[in-house]
N, C-alpha and C positions, 0 to 999 in steps of 0.2 A: 504494500500500500504506500509506503514511504517513497519507494522508487517511482511509482506512477505519479504521485503528487509532485515530486521533484521534477519529473519530465514535463509535466504540464506547466510548472513555474518557469522552467527553462524556455519552453516554446513561447509562452506569453511574454517573457522578458525579451527574447530575441525578436519577437514580432514588434514590440514597442521600439526597440533600438533601430530596427530596419524600416520602420514606418509601414509595416505590413498592413494591408487592408483586407486580405482574403486568404482563407485556408481552403484547400481542396484535398480530398483523399480519393485516390483511384484504387479501390479495393482489389480489382482483378489483376492489377499490375504491381501492387504494393508500393505505390509512390505517394509521397506526401508533398504538397506544394504550398509554398508561401509566396504570395504575390502582392505587389503594390496595388493600388485601387484599380480593379478591372472595369470600372465605370468610366474612367478617363479615356481619352482617345488613344493615348500611348501608355503602356504599363509594362512592368517587368515581372517575370515569373521565375522562381527558383524551385527546382524539384529535387527531392532526395529519395533514394531507394531505401525502403524500410525493411526489406527481407533479403539480405544478402550477406555474403562473407565480408569480413573487414578488408580483404584484398580487392574487393570490387565495389567500394562505396562511391558510386558515381553520382555526380551532381549535374543537373542540366540548368543552364542559364539561357534565358531567352527574352528579348524584347517582343512585345505583342502590340498589334495595331487593330483597334476596333473598326469595323467596316460600316456600322450603322449606329443609330442613336435610340433604338427601341428600348424601353425600360424592361420589357418582359423577356427579351431574347437578344443577346449581343453576339454577333458573328465576328470572328477575329482571325487574323493570320499572324504568323511570326516565324522566326528562324533562330537557331541558336547552336550552342556548343554543349557537348557532353564531356565533362572533365572528371578526373580522378586524381586528386592531389596526393593520394597515398602511393601513386606510382613513383614519386621521388624516392621512396624507401626501397625500391627494387634494386637488388644487387647487380642485375644486368643493365649496363649503361644504355643499351639500345631500347630498353623498355621504361625509361625514366620520364618520358614525356607525359605531362598530365592530360593532354588532349586525347580523347578517345574517338570522337566522331562529331558529325554534323546532322542537324535535323531541321525539318520544316513542320509547322503546325497550321492546321486549318480547323477551326472548331466553333462551337456555340456554347454560351453560358445562358441557360434558360431558367427563369423563375416560374415554376409551374403552379405554385400556391400563391394566390393573390394576397392572402393575409400574412404570408411570410415572404416578402419580396427579397429579403437578403439570403434566403436559402436557395441554392441553385443546383441544377443538374448540369453537368459538364460532359460534352462529348466532343472528341476531336480525332482527326486522322493525322498521322504524323510519319511520313517517310524518313528513315534514318539510314545513314551510311557511316561506316567507320572512317578513320582519318585517311586511309589509303584508297578509299573509294573502290575497294575490291570485294566488299561484303555489305549487304544492306538488308533492311527489313521494313515492311510496311506495317506500322503500328496503329492500333485503334485504342483509345483511352476513354473510359466511361467512369465518371466520378461524381461525388457529392461535394458541394462547396458552400461556404458561408462567407458573406461579405460583411466585414465589421463597419461600424460607423454609427453616427447619431441618427435617431429617428427623425424623419422630416415632419415639420409641424404643419 
């Protein structure tokens, strides 16, 4: 119980420091996202793998661009990098680069419940390639998000 409470405090504290405005969890991919305000025209998304070995703790960093101004559903696109700073600890000098690959995102953040407009369902398609462009995968992400902020008067 103490560990879970400490983890929640760490996430809230890091969100406050980073000016985070939204949290999203993609349960099928075990990815946790902290983002700046996704209601702004341009925002940033930081994703962390939650279910992996310490040697593969990859982080994805991506600027996102909203394509519309609808309050109920925001369509967005973005591109970014997948990095793993633990690669610096690798004893093989050829594998010490933190860059792992590149990706594109195209998605929608929808608010399906009128009385809970800050609760969102997030779906996106995301082609990914490793840094050498010799291996790739077409990813689909489905998650639940919550946008922080003050209630509108």
